[in-house]
GUVEXVEX-712469 format. One record per residue (C-alpha): x, y, z. Coordinates in Angstrom, 3 decimals, padded with zeros to 6 digits. Example, Ala and Ser with C-alpha at 12.3 -4.5 7.8 and 13.67 -1.06 7.14 Angstrom:
// residues 2
- 012.300, -004.500, 007.800 $
- 013.670, -001.060, 007.140 $
//
This chain:
// residues 715
- -031.807, -008.906, 006.619 $
- -029.009, -009.939, 008.911 $
- -025.688, -010.591, 007.083 $
- -027.075, -009.390, 003.793 $
- -029.713, -007.530, 001.883 $
- -032.258, -008.441, -000.743 $
- -031.006, -007.038, -004.023 $
- -032.600, -005.577, -007.091 $
- -030.567, -006.286, -010.223 $
- -030.538, -003.484, -012.815 $
- -029.766, -003.808, -016.478 $
- -027.456, -000.816, -016.468 $
- -025.055, -002.707, -014.214 $
- -023.837, -004.567, -017.267 $
- -022.572, -001.346, -018.744 $
- -020.651, -000.556, -015.605 $
- -019.330, -004.109, -015.388 $
- -018.102, -003.989, -018.962 $
- -016.461, -000.661, -018.397 $
- -014.642, -001.965, -015.352 $
- -013.701, -005.107, -017.271 $
- -012.248, -003.101, -020.118 $
- -010.558, -000.663, -017.737 $
- -012.225, 002.393, -019.274 $
- -012.006, 005.733, -017.531 $
- -015.641, 006.678, -017.099 $
- -016.792, 010.252, -016.753 $
- -018.538, 010.961, -013.500 $
- -021.660, 012.142, -015.305 $
- -022.270, 008.919, -017.194 $
- -020.924, 006.000, -019.179 $
- -018.606, 006.414, -022.103 $
- -020.593, 003.911, -024.213 $
- -023.966, 002.252, -024.368 $
- -024.644, -001.414, -023.765 $
- -027.706, -003.614, -024.112 $
- -029.974, -003.804, -021.135 $
- -029.857, -007.174, -019.463 $
- -031.679, -008.307, -016.370 $
- -034.886, -006.636, -015.290 $
- -034.984, -008.538, -012.034 $
- -036.597, -006.813, -009.110 $
- -036.482, -007.116, -005.364 $
- -038.038, -010.240, -003.951 $
- -041.465, -009.854, -002.388 $
- -042.097, -011.407, 001.022 $
- -044.752, -014.091, 001.135 $
- -047.113, -011.943, 003.194 $
- -047.188, -009.425, 000.316 $
- -047.144, -006.342, 002.549 $
- -043.569, -005.356, 002.021 $
- -042.599, -006.350, 005.543 $
- -040.248, -009.130, 006.448 $
- -041.896, -012.469, 005.939 $
- -041.178, -015.937, 004.695 $
- -039.831, -015.802, 001.140 $
- -041.152, -018.107, -001.514 $
- -038.222, -020.529, -001.458 $
- -039.076, -024.252, -001.400 $
- -037.051, -026.118, 001.217 $
- -035.145, -029.251, 000.327 $
- -035.604, -032.432, 002.360 $
- -032.865, -034.454, 003.964 $
- -032.021, -036.052, 000.628 $
- -031.790, -039.822, 000.554 $
- -028.998, -041.699, -001.173 $
- -031.487, -042.632, -003.884 $
- -032.312, -038.985, -004.550 $
- -028.647, -038.023, -004.606 $
- -027.771, -040.733, -007.131 $
- -030.754, -040.187, -009.479 $
- -029.860, -038.501, -012.775 $
- -030.642, -034.758, -012.544 $
- -033.675, -033.594, -014.529 $
- -035.878, -031.111, -012.689 $
- -032.930, -029.676, -010.811 $
- -029.286, -030.136, -009.857 $
- -029.046, -030.851, -006.146 $
- -025.420, -031.803, -005.604 $
- -022.203, -030.431, -007.018 $
- -021.418, -033.291, -009.404 $
- -025.009, -033.736, -010.559 $
- -025.117, -036.940, -008.519 $
- -022.931, -038.458, -005.821 $
- -020.983, -040.115, -008.654 $
- -019.620, -036.734, -009.877 $
- -020.422, -037.552, -013.510 $
- -021.830, -034.109, -014.403 $
- -024.130, -035.779, -016.902 $
- -027.595, -034.534, -017.839 $
- -030.196, -036.931, -019.302 $
- -032.090, -034.014, -020.914 $
- -032.396, -033.845, -024.702 $
- -034.568, -030.822, -025.497 $
- -031.460, -028.808, -026.364 $
- -029.534, -030.918, -028.854 $
- -027.109, -030.846, -031.771 $
- -029.798, -029.802, -034.244 $
- -031.109, -026.759, -032.356 $
- -028.333, -025.596, -030.000 $
- -027.402, -022.849, -032.469 $
- -030.649, -021.121, -031.419 $
- -029.680, -020.982, -027.729 $
- -029.874, -017.436, -026.324 $
- -029.780, -015.713, -022.981 $
- -032.934, -015.575, -020.871 $
- -031.430, -013.205, -018.324 $
- -028.121, -012.050, -016.906 $
- -027.937, -011.308, -013.176 $
- -025.017, -009.437, -011.672 $
- -024.093, -010.851, -008.278 $
- -022.680, -007.511, -007.149 $
- -019.807, -009.383, -005.560 $
- -016.167, -010.236, -006.228 $
- -015.446, -007.930, -009.138 $
- -011.832, -007.039, -008.322 $
- -008.902, -008.610, -010.098 $
- -008.034, -011.096, -007.354 $
- -011.296, -013.039, -007.775 $
- -012.260, -015.830, -010.166 $
- -015.773, -017.326, -010.284 $
- -015.389, -021.112, -010.427 $
- -018.660, -022.231, -008.879 $
- -021.221, -024.604, -010.318 $
- -024.781, -023.499, -009.442 $
- -027.277, -025.787, -007.711 $
- -030.964, -025.775, -008.684 $
- -033.939, -026.913, -006.630 $
- -037.624, -026.351, -007.444 $
- -037.260, -023.184, -009.437 $
- -034.470, -021.562, -007.428 $
- -030.786, -021.314, -008.368 $
- -028.139, -021.190, -005.627 $
- -024.767, -019.734, -006.555 $
- -021.709, -018.572, -004.653 $
- -019.337, -015.806, -005.697 $
- -015.567, -015.844, -005.388 $
- -015.996, -013.708, -002.251 $
- -018.176, -016.452, -000.715 $
- -021.369, -014.404, -001.019 $
- -024.321, -016.740, -001.693 $
- -027.440, -015.827, -003.677 $
- -030.794, -017.519, -004.225 $
- -032.201, -016.537, -007.627 $
- -035.587, -017.364, -009.095 $
- -035.308, -019.261, -012.394 $
- -038.276, -017.717, -014.181 $
- -037.606, -014.051, -013.424 $
- -033.954, -013.788, -012.423 $
- -034.979, -011.919, -009.259 $
- -032.700, -012.283, -006.268 $
- -034.661, -013.837, -003.397 $
- -031.922, -013.415, -000.828 $
- -028.197, -012.777, -000.541 $
- -025.804, -013.862, 002.187 $
- -022.690, -011.727, 002.446 $
- -019.689, -013.519, 003.925 $
- -017.779, -010.346, 004.818 $
- -014.428, -012.073, 004.459 $
- -011.412, -010.521, 006.082 $
- -009.731, -008.473, 003.317 $
- -006.361, -009.376, 004.856 $
- -006.644, -013.061, 003.912 $
- -003.341, -013.831, 002.198 $
- -002.988, -017.603, 002.417 $
- -004.556, -018.316, -000.965 $
- -002.311, -019.923, -003.544 $
- -003.709, -018.204, -006.603 $
- -006.988, -016.268, -006.599 $
- -009.911, -015.924, -004.233 $
- -012.557, -018.412, -005.319 $
- -015.206, -020.964, -004.387 $
- -016.356, -023.960, -006.407 $
- -019.879, -024.208, -005.076 $
- -022.209, -024.952, -002.191 $
- -024.078, -027.970, -000.846 $
- -027.822, -028.380, -000.319 $
- -029.874, -030.553, 001.996 $
- -032.366, -030.585, 004.852 $
- -033.477, -027.000, 004.252 $
- -029.937, -025.610, 004.377 $
- -027.233, -024.278, 002.122 $
- -023.740, -025.282, 003.251 $
- -020.846, -022.938, 002.503 $
- -017.105, -023.512, 002.829 $
- -015.337, -020.147, 003.135 $
- -011.851, -018.863, 002.429 $
- -011.504, -017.900, 006.088 $
- -011.643, -021.596, 007.013 $
- -015.242, -021.572, 008.268 $
- -018.051, -023.940, 007.352 $
- -021.413, -022.185, 007.508 $
- -024.983, -023.477, 007.260 $
- -027.566, -021.028, 005.877 $
- -031.332, -021.211, 006.094 $
- -032.382, -022.156, 002.583 $
- -035.467, -019.970, 002.775 $
- -033.863, -016.735, 003.957 $
- -030.073, -016.985, 003.714 $
- -029.753, -016.412, 007.473 $
- -026.812, -018.260, 009.112 $
- -027.934, -021.173, 011.294 $
- -024.548, -022.390, 012.486 $
- -020.881, -021.774, 011.811 $
- -017.827, -023.810, 012.717 $
- -014.155, -022.984, 012.339 $
- -012.623, -025.902, 010.454 $
- -009.150, -024.345, 010.556 $
- -007.724, -020.808, 010.600 $
- -006.676, -018.992, 007.449 $
- -003.872, -017.313, 009.417 $
- -002.302, -020.771, 009.722 $
- -002.470, -021.414, 005.980 $
- -005.866, -023.147, 005.735 $
- -008.634, -022.093, 003.378 $
- -011.694, -023.787, 001.860 $
- -012.287, -023.478, -001.883 $
- -014.231, -026.649, -002.635 $
- -017.978, -027.149, -002.574 $
- -018.975, -029.124, 000.544 $
- -020.755, -032.458, 000.173 $
- -024.117, -033.203, 001.796 $
- -024.699, -036.910, 002.374 $
- -026.529, -039.016, 004.978 $
- -026.900, -036.245, 007.540 $
- -023.290, -035.151, 007.153 $
- -021.672, -032.172, 005.480 $
- -018.140, -033.004, 004.395 $
- -015.394, -030.577, 003.426 $
- -011.775, -030.690, 002.443 $
- -009.192, -028.023, 003.115 $
- -006.890, -026.069, 000.787 $
- -003.500, -024.502, 001.456 $
- -000.911, -026.935, 000.121 $
- 001.573, -024.096, -000.483 $
- 001.425, -022.818, 003.099 $
- 002.752, -025.613, 005.264 $
- -000.565, -027.140, 006.305 $
- -001.434, -030.691, 007.251 $
- -004.131, -031.836, 004.839 $
- -007.447, -033.170, 006.072 $
- -011.050, -033.929, 005.205 $
- -013.733, -033.543, 007.880 $
- -017.378, -034.520, 008.316 $
- -019.802, -032.464, 010.403 $
- -023.325, -033.058, 011.643 $
- -025.488, -031.228, 009.101 $
- -027.969, -030.186, 011.804 $
- -025.627, -028.498, 014.262 $
- -022.116, -028.331, 012.790 $
- -020.508, -030.643, 015.332 $
- -017.554, -032.665, 014.083 $
- -018.316, -036.345, 013.433 $
- -014.978, -037.525, 012.043 $
- -011.719, -036.223, 010.579 $
- -009.179, -037.954, 008.367 $
- -005.705, -036.491, 008.031 $
- -004.283, -036.903, 004.536 $
- -000.795, -036.758, 006.058 $
- -000.639, -039.590, 008.609 $
- 000.832, -038.949, 012.026 $
- 002.863, -041.300, 014.261 $
- 001.217, -044.690, 014.673 $
- -001.074, -044.162, 011.658 $
- -000.852, -046.139, 008.438 $
- 001.360, -044.322, 005.950 $
- 003.403, -042.347, 008.462 $
- 006.406, -044.516, 007.555 $
- 006.438, -042.821, 004.129 $
- 007.684, -039.619, 005.762 $
- 011.040, -038.978, 007.498 $
- 011.081, -040.469, 010.980 $
- 013.735, -038.090, 012.294 $
- 011.771, -034.853, 011.784 $
- 008.292, -033.395, 012.030 $
- 008.147, -032.317, 008.396 $
- 004.930, -034.351, 008.128 $
- 003.163, -031.640, 010.116 $
- 003.754, -029.402, 007.071 $
- 003.056, -032.207, 004.605 $
- 000.156, -030.537, 002.726 $
- -001.877, -033.053, 000.637 $
- -004.927, -030.755, 000.583 $
- -008.352, -031.849, -000.644 $
- -009.295, -029.440, -003.405 $
- -012.562, -030.831, -004.644 $
- -015.896, -032.333, -003.652 $
- -015.703, -036.086, -002.965 $
- -017.776, -038.773, -004.684 $
- -019.793, -041.406, -002.821 $
- -020.998, -044.911, -003.628 $
- -023.860, -045.456, -001.151 $
- -024.074, -049.165, -001.997 $
- -020.520, -049.623, -000.749 $
- -020.685, -046.915, 001.889 $
- -017.442, -045.444, 000.538 $
- -016.347, -041.870, -000.043 $
- -013.694, -041.059, -002.691 $
- -011.466, -038.011, -003.099 $
- -008.091, -037.006, -004.504 $
- -005.326, -034.998, -002.871 $
- -002.861, -032.254, -003.702 $
- 000.915, -031.950, -003.584 $
- 003.138, -032.780, -000.625 $
- 004.833, -029.955, 001.227 $
- 007.177, -028.414, 000.413 $
- 006.099, -028.650, -003.195 $
- 009.402, -028.572, -005.120 $
- 011.965, -029.603, -002.493 $
- 011.835, -033.341, -001.918 $
- 015.191, -033.519, -000.211 $
- 013.780, -032.850, 003.257 $
- 010.869, -035.294, 002.966 $
- 012.308, -038.663, 001.945 $
- 009.745, -041.357, 001.138 $
- 006.592, -041.690, -000.938 $
- 004.818, -039.016, 001.182 $
- 001.357, -040.548, 001.616 $
- -001.381, -039.612, 000.985 $
- -000.215, -036.746, -001.228 $
- -001.127, -036.846, -004.936 $
- -003.365, -039.839, -004.413 $
- -006.905, -041.190, -004.643 $
- -008.244, -042.211, -001.237 $
- -011.333, -044.198, -000.232 $
- -012.864, -043.874, 003.254 $
- -015.962, -045.214, 004.972 $
- -018.394, -042.349, 004.481 $
- -020.055, -042.627, 007.882 $
- -016.911, -043.038, 009.981 $
- -013.952, -041.646, 007.996 $
- -012.134, -044.963, 008.395 $
- -009.404, -045.632, 005.832 $
- -010.196, -048.354, 003.253 $
- -007.688, -047.961, 000.432 $
- -005.537, -045.564, -001.555 $
- -003.725, -045.326, -004.859 $
- -000.848, -042.865, -005.174 $
- -000.573, -041.378, -008.656 $
- 002.868, -039.803, -008.116 $
- 005.330, -041.018, -005.498 $
- 007.286, -038.274, -003.770 $
- 005.938, -035.580, -006.059 $
- 008.325, -032.665, -006.788 $
- 006.626, -031.337, -009.965 $
- 003.326, -030.044, -008.546 $
- 001.520, -032.997, -010.126 $
- -001.199, -032.813, -007.507 $
- -004.578, -034.383, -008.193 $
- -007.236, -031.644, -007.875 $
- -009.648, -033.019, -010.520 $
- -012.721, -034.613, -008.876 $
- -012.981, -038.395, -008.715 $
- -015.706, -039.776, -011.028 $
- -017.592, -043.057, -010.419 $
- -019.131, -045.305, -013.070 $
- -019.632, -048.963, -013.989 $
- -017.720, -050.685, -016.807 $
- -017.955, -054.078, -018.441 $
- -014.449, -055.552, -018.588 $
- -013.906, -059.063, -019.955 $
- -017.637, -059.680, -019.729 $
- -017.842, -058.649, -016.066 $
- -019.517, -055.450, -014.824 $
- -016.965, -053.650, -012.652 $
- -017.361, -050.714, -010.297 $
- -014.856, -048.091, -011.418 $
- -013.409, -044.843, -010.084 $
- -011.378, -042.523, -012.300 $
- -009.365, -039.367, -011.830 $
- -007.735, -037.188, -014.492 $
- -004.291, -036.128, -013.290 $
- -001.918, -033.258, -013.888 $
- 000.390, -035.897, -015.298 $
- -001.874, -036.102, -018.355 $
- -003.154, -039.599, -017.609 $
- -006.497, -040.896, -016.405 $
- -006.170, -043.340, -013.498 $
- -008.950, -045.986, -013.625 $
- -009.353, -048.094, -010.504 $
- -011.644, -050.717, -009.019 $
- -013.578, -048.638, -006.522 $
- -014.045, -051.602, -004.187 $
- -010.362, -052.466, -003.835 $
- -008.392, -049.564, -005.333 $
- -006.618, -051.896, -007.751 $
- -006.056, -050.729, -011.353 $
- -008.789, -051.909, -013.701 $
- -006.947, -051.457, -017.001 $
- -003.354, -051.794, -015.927 $
- -000.876, -049.373, -014.390 $
- 002.844, -050.215, -014.482 $
- 005.583, -049.079, -012.130 $
- 008.482, -047.981, -014.347 $
- 011.970, -046.680, -013.511 $
- 012.414, -042.906, -013.851 $
- 015.477, -040.586, -013.857 $
- 016.953, -039.899, -010.449 $
- 018.277, -036.907, -008.517 $
- 019.667, -038.129, -005.157 $
- 019.466, -034.668, -003.586 $
- 015.712, -034.689, -004.255 $
- 015.296, -038.177, -002.732 $
- 013.334, -039.097, -005.865 $
- 011.275, -042.271, -006.079 $
- 012.965, -044.990, -008.186 $
- 009.711, -045.725, -010.032 $
- 006.447, -044.015, -010.960 $
- 003.021, -045.398, -012.026 $
- 002.381, -045.389, -015.798 $
- -001.246, -046.083, -016.778 $
- -001.637, -048.231, -019.875 $
- -003.394, -046.214, -022.556 $
- -003.034, -042.680, -023.873 $
- -002.077, -039.406, -022.286 $
- -004.386, -036.500, -023.076 $
- -001.506, -033.963, -023.068 $
- 002.038, -034.276, -024.471 $
- 004.591, -035.631, -021.997 $
- 007.870, -034.835, -023.728 $
- 009.570, -032.171, -025.835 $
- 010.475, -033.683, -029.202 $
- 013.407, -031.344, -029.953 $
- 015.457, -028.522, -028.538 $
- 013.615, -025.449, -029.736 $
- 016.138, -023.049, -028.227 $
- 016.061, -020.641, -025.316 $
- 016.002, -023.183, -022.516 $
- 018.048, -026.131, -021.308 $
- 016.548, -029.423, -022.443 $
- 017.242, -032.549, -020.397 $
- 015.974, -036.021, -021.202 $
- 013.705, -034.520, -023.922 $
- 011.795, -032.812, -021.135 $
- 009.963, -036.034, -020.385 $
- 007.578, -036.364, -017.507 $
- 009.303, -037.115, -014.195 $
- 012.622, -035.444, -015.158 $
- 014.094, -034.330, -011.805 $
- 015.870, -031.054, -011.027 $
- 017.956, -029.374, -008.351 $
- 019.946, -026.119, -008.472 $
- 019.822, -025.746, -012.270 $
- 016.479, -025.352, -013.971 $
- 015.219, -028.269, -016.038 $
- 012.417, -028.307, -018.589 $
- 009.510, -030.647, -017.864 $
- 006.348, -031.459, -019.819 $
- 003.690, -031.339, -018.569 $
- 004.773, -028.481, -016.352 $
- 003.064, -027.334, -013.192 $
- -000.489, -026.169, -013.861 $
- -000.488, -028.419, -016.887 $
- -002.503, -031.591, -017.413 $
- -005.892, -031.690, -015.704 $
- -006.218, -029.067, -012.996 $
- -009.273, -028.456, -010.753 $
- -011.905, -027.944, -013.568 $
- -014.197, -030.953, -013.202 $
- -014.364, -033.642, -015.867 $
- -017.682, -035.046, -017.083 $
- -018.670, -038.601, -018.005 $
- -021.240, -039.935, -020.475 $
- -022.490, -043.358, -019.270 $
- -023.836, -044.235, -022.740 $
- -020.561, -043.759, -024.621 $
- -018.255, -044.309, -021.612 $
- -016.327, -041.180, -022.604 $
- -014.673, -039.009, -019.963 $
- -014.305, -035.368, -021.045 $
- -011.239, -033.625, -019.655 $
- -010.290, -029.949, -019.629 $
- -006.495, -029.735, -019.645 $
- -003.530, -027.512, -020.444 $
- -000.374, -028.284, -022.377 $
- 002.347, -026.468, -020.468 $
- 006.115, -026.649, -020.557 $
- 007.731, -025.343, -017.397 $
- 011.022, -025.384, -015.618 $
- 011.885, -025.580, -011.969 $
- 014.697, -024.821, -009.565 $
- 014.947, -025.858, -005.927 $
- 015.500, -023.619, -002.915 $
- 018.352, -025.519, -001.311 $
- 018.409, -023.260, 001.771 $
- 014.796, -023.941, 002.638 $
- 013.774, -023.562, 006.268 $
- 010.578, -024.658, 007.963 $
- 007.999, -021.880, 007.735 $
- 006.074, -020.126, 010.433 $
- 002.310, -020.592, 010.471 $
- 000.740, -019.179, 007.319 $
- 004.007, -018.669, 005.422 $
- 004.524, -020.013, 001.919 $
- 006.322, -023.324, 001.860 $
- 007.074, -024.312, -001.735 $
- 010.773, -025.179, -001.624 $
- 011.600, -023.760, -005.028 $
- 010.418, -021.770, -007.978 $
- 008.952, -022.367, -011.404 $
- 008.614, -020.513, -014.675 $
- 006.976, -020.819, -018.066 $
- 009.406, -022.051, -020.672 $
- 010.564, -019.481, -023.184 $
- 010.097, -021.908, -026.028 $
- 006.404, -022.085, -025.294 $
- 005.227, -018.555, -024.457 $
- 001.563, -019.526, -024.382 $
- -000.228, -022.372, -022.710 $
- -002.351, -024.477, -025.034 $
- -005.768, -025.492, -023.853 $
- -006.867, -029.043, -024.560 $
- -010.319, -030.596, -024.394 $
- -010.083, -034.352, -024.682 $
- -012.478, -037.292, -024.828 $
- -011.096, -040.474, -023.276 $
- -012.758, -043.887, -023.702 $
- -012.836, -045.398, -020.222 $
- -013.171, -048.929, -021.621 $
- -009.647, -048.737, -023.024 $
- -008.181, -045.505, -021.581 $
- -007.575, -044.397, -025.162 $
- -007.904, -040.940, -026.662 $
- -011.023, -040.561, -028.822 $
- -010.531, -036.948, -029.863 $
- -008.622, -033.906, -028.732 $
- -009.401, -030.244, -029.412 $
- -006.820, -027.499, -028.893 $
- -007.396, -023.897, -027.845 $
- -004.842, -021.103, -028.005 $
- -005.476, -020.238, -024.374 $
- -005.406, -022.523, -021.333 $
- -008.501, -024.623, -020.690 $
- -009.764, -023.654, -017.262 $
- -013.448, -024.540, -016.901 $
- -015.371, -027.638, -015.936 $
- -017.697, -029.404, -018.341 $
- -021.170, -030.915, -018.324 $
- -022.280, -033.465, -020.944 $
- -025.844, -034.191, -022.023 $
- -027.673, -037.213, -023.398 $
- -028.304, -035.181, -026.561 $
- -024.598, -035.164, -027.409 $
- -023.611, -031.703, -026.168 $
- -020.605, -030.745, -024.083 $
- -021.003, -027.331, -022.402 $
- -017.959, -025.490, -021.066 $
- -016.480, -022.011, -020.762 $
- -013.383, -020.301, -022.121 $
- -010.985, -017.639, -020.909 $
- -011.935, -015.333, -023.768 $
- -015.443, -014.940, -022.344 $
- -017.160, -017.396, -024.669 $
- -019.473, -020.077, -023.363 $
- -019.514, -022.942, -025.873 $
- -021.348, -026.129, -026.796 $
- -019.203, -028.828, -028.395 $
- -020.291, -031.988, -030.184 $
- -019.462, -034.705, -027.675 $
- -018.666, -037.123, -030.545 $
- -015.804, -035.127, -032.062 $
- -015.302, -031.803, -030.240 $
- -016.698, -029.646, -033.052 $
- -017.946, -026.243, -031.874 $
- -021.712, -026.073, -032.421 $
- -022.486, -022.819, -030.576 $
- -020.759, -020.058, -028.673 $
- -021.947, -017.045, -026.717 $
- -019.791, -014.091, -025.629 $
- -020.411, -013.139, -021.979 $
- -017.696, -010.421, -021.690 $
- -015.905, -012.187, -018.836 $
- -013.898, -015.364, -018.443 $
- -016.177, -018.387, -017.957 $
- -014.419, -020.622, -015.450 $
- -017.416, -022.025, -013.613 $
- -019.012, -025.343, -014.560 $
- -022.440, -025.096, -016.187 $
- -025.596, -026.716, -014.832 $
- -028.309, -028.199, -017.066 $
- -031.839, -028.601, -015.707 $
- -035.545, -028.504, -016.537 $
- -038.274, -026.250, -015.165 $
- -041.937, -026.596, -016.231 $
- -040.960, -028.611, -019.276 $
- -038.333, -026.099, -020.433 $
- -034.642, -027.040, -020.502 $
- -032.165, -024.439, -019.252 $
- -028.421, -024.025, -018.967 $
- -026.976, -021.752, -016.289 $
- -023.337, -020.713, -015.857 $
- -021.277, -018.232, -013.874 $
- -019.223, -015.768, -015.919 $
- -016.754, -014.205, -013.507 $
- -013.137, -014.378, -014.567 $
- -009.914, -013.171, -013.036 $
- -007.656, -010.375, -014.148 $
- -004.677, -012.276, -012.805 $
- -005.068, -014.702, -015.720 $
- -005.117, -011.978, -018.307 $
- -008.837, -012.575, -018.771 $
- -011.948, -010.485, -018.584 $
- -013.481, -010.207, -015.140 $
- -017.124, -009.996, -014.114 $
- -019.719, -011.403, -011.750 $
- -022.663, -012.447, -013.926 $
- -024.907, -015.461, -013.758 $
- -026.282, -016.267, -017.223 $
- -029.378, -018.363, -017.925 $
- -029.917, -019.803, -021.422 $
- -032.797, -021.529, -023.205 $
- -034.140, -022.016, -026.715 $
- -036.748, -019.347, -025.968 $
- -034.197, -016.777, -024.767 $
- -033.865, -013.403, -026.476 $
- -030.563, -011.938, -025.217 $
- -027.789, -011.816, -027.797 $
- -024.068, -012.232, -027.077 $
- -022.202, -009.219, -025.720 $
- -020.281, -007.345, -028.418 $
- -016.891, -006.392, -026.982 $
- -015.054, -005.811, -030.253 $
- -015.402, -002.049, -030.261 $
- -014.550, -001.738, -026.589 $
- -011.477, -003.953, -026.907 $
- -010.204, -001.971, -029.866 $
- -010.737, 001.324, -028.072 $
- -009.082, -000.016, -024.975 $
- -005.793, -000.595, -026.780 $
- -005.566, 003.059, -027.758 $
- -006.162, 004.618, -024.355 $
- -003.363, 006.790, -023.025 $
- -001.128, 005.440, -020.297 $
- 000.544, 007.250, -017.400 $
- -000.817, 010.765, -017.672 $
- -000.609, 011.204, -013.899 $
- 001.773, 010.649, -010.990 $
- 002.135, 006.860, -010.574 $
- 001.132, 005.070, -007.392 $
- 004.146, 002.926, -006.512 $
- 002.324, 001.146, -003.670 $
- -000.374, 000.049, -006.094 $
- 002.339, -000.835, -008.605 $
- 004.041, -003.136, -006.132 $
- 000.740, -004.836, -005.371 $
- 000.077, -005.367, -009.092 $
- 003.616, -006.657, -009.642 $
- 003.201, -009.173, -006.817 $
- -000.068, -010.411, -008.299 $
- 000.852, -010.578, -011.968 $
- 004.614, -010.717, -012.368 $
- 006.415, -012.603, -009.607 $
- 005.846, -016.106, -010.988 $
- 008.072, -015.259, -013.964 $
- 010.236, -012.344, -012.786 $
- 010.609, -013.077, -009.073 $
- 009.864, -010.831, -006.141 $
- 012.832, -008.572, -006.859 $
- 013.076, -008.884, -010.627 $
- 015.726, -011.612, -010.546 $
- 013.752, -013.891, -012.919 $
- 012.295, -017.275, -011.862 $
- 013.921, -019.707, -012.452 $
- 017.186, -018.298, -013.803 $
- 016.654, -018.016, -017.539 $
- 012.847, -018.022, -017.372 $
- 012.398, -014.392, -018.301 $
- 014.702, -011.439, -018.731 $
- 015.903, -009.977, -015.432 $
- 014.550, -006.529, -014.750 $
- 017.737, -004.639, -013.842 $
- 017.841, -003.226, -017.394 $
- 014.228, -001.996, -017.353 $
- 015.194, 001.653, -016.964 $
- 013.178, 003.236, -019.767 $
- 009.680, 003.896, -018.461 $
- 008.159, 004.345, -021.909 $
- 009.569, 001.018, -023.086 $
- 008.347, -000.785, -019.969 $
- 004.870, 000.702, -020.349 $
- 004.746, -000.474, -023.950 $
- 005.995, -003.948, -022.985 $
- 003.389, -004.361, -020.257 $
- 000.682, -002.979, -022.505 $
- 001.430, -004.892, -025.696 $
- 003.340, -007.914, -024.451 $
- 006.370, -009.499, -026.062 $
- 007.699, -012.775, -027.369 $
- 007.376, -014.494, -024.016 $
- 005.134, -012.068, -022.178 $
- 001.349, -011.694, -022.364 $
- -000.202, -008.333, -023.225 $
- -002.001, -006.616, -020.367 $
- -003.844, -003.846, -022.217 $
- -007.059, -005.837, -022.052 $
- -006.790, -006.798, -018.392 $
- -005.173, -003.856, -016.591 $
- -006.447, -000.289, -016.711 $
- -004.188, 002.436, -018.112 $
- -003.497, 003.688, -014.600 $
- -002.619, 000.190, -013.430 $
- -000.245, -000.313, -016.360 $
- 001.393, 002.962, -015.473 $
- 001.665, 002.065, -011.785 $
- 003.241, -001.351, -012.283 $
- 005.585, -000.035, -014.992 $
- 006.740, 002.772, -012.735 $
- 007.322, 000.336, -009.888 $
- 009.479, -001.872, -012.134 $
- 011.434, 001.100, -013.477 $
- 011.909, 003.102, -010.292 $
- 012.181, 000.320, -007.701 $
- 013.191, -003.046, -009.165 $
- 015.567, -001.912, -011.882 $
- 017.838, -000.140, -009.399 $
//
């Protein structure tokens, strides 16, 4: 097949995947351990049955109507949020609180894609008439038969390996489906339409160029003959935008810039004596929501550019860190609500907007909500953009050099993460109790929530019966320092305007799963994890909340109180959002298990299918993990080039590019790291403020990065 091949998926690939995940040195003659056999999927058979190329048995989707796209998902899951409302709610009840403990794997399919450390699988699969569509972090797309796990076709994106304008890891959050096509947004800035039946490309359009800082990580949206995509790259001096294309031929229909230019509404919120707005960022990270009855499209935006230096971009900086409503057919502006004015803390709004109806004071209101990095949920009237439950503008501390906003919006209700530091725990400078919106300049200041705290990109889910919104969040204390000598970047260069670091007093991020009652914006329950929460959720009518964890477990929580009812070890970080659907009267749950080494988590590329009739048991990694910690390190000549690459990926956010520490005081500077054996042990086992890497880097990699630190940075 052009652009790809039909794959057979072999059970032994799990053994190899686990070995790679654990970093084991495998003998060339075979594996160093045995593992259970998983998928027995075979190569897809053409419809003509003669082994020659023919039409594959893949049912084609129609040009979905608004009614179909807003119907609760049962037989399948045809749009990224379950419906156009982005609720990620399943009405199915076959799997419930009483029997979920019996849930087991039906099959595991290795995607044979994106298994290196720079990738993280964040996609939510789509399902239509017995076929699952999933995208890897390398933008390879597979069609997989539900019943057998056989791969019907695979599209290989063949991304340029030189792509370097990605903020964090290579990833994709899903695809779109409609009118017999699969729509793919790629990291190289292209939007591609695939034939749903074969995976063959039908059209491709260059939205923007990755060399200029633009990438696409979100799942496109199919609606009313359009395919709509946002753009990422807020750290690389881009001008944010969201664009609609004709789903038939890929021709642009409309484009809305999230940083207004001269003569456009909102341009006055940027400096009028410079062209900094051209680098103003405000990317669109996630798939929009749509209310067809109003004809409106809703999305949220990322940080302004530069991220941490507000001194060169005076004003509120619209439409950064905001919720925006447009006319879906034309892209015409209707309203906005800015969650953070003149953001300097990386409080961007990447969590998808969720739509629902609420009765307030006896009146049924159309609501839109977004869970922010600030730790609040912003609940608005989706007709007008006005707050439904009250949001107050309150004075905040000022830093004139940052051109800080005099006030910030405070939603009435509860925050789902802490927003202050109750006492000075030592090790870092504490200002203003580290409260939210504490400004900074040339001396680092502690802030809570820190960057990457609150609600990040992992989608929230909403139960229309209880009116609870379920949020995956992280409690993070961080500190920042500005780059006062900042200059405008060239195309594709990083443009952050400062640096950040994890606070020494909180060496580990705490994951938080929270249930918020949208009728009052009050916290119902909150569950804490020792590691960051970094996976979307799906909630069911039977009272289950499915989501993944960094430790490789896929879990089902009781939606009433957060109690863990079931967990299943997949051997790789589960960052993707699960999909719940029904096929021939049987309820299934499918999720992508494909984590990222950069997070200190297990990596992989497996799609897991679960049901009450499944037979596959959880993967046992205990023995492998224990053995991994005892493997020898650095029994060969180190590769300093590889060490530098590993240092750049894993270490610069805390230690800086040259070991100077980021910000000053964040971590120990590296000029004293002269003892190779001590550095190896530190990297391997971790320290007070440093994670252990023995479970995420191979022995050779630990040796390489340690040698680079000792021989290059410490001198």
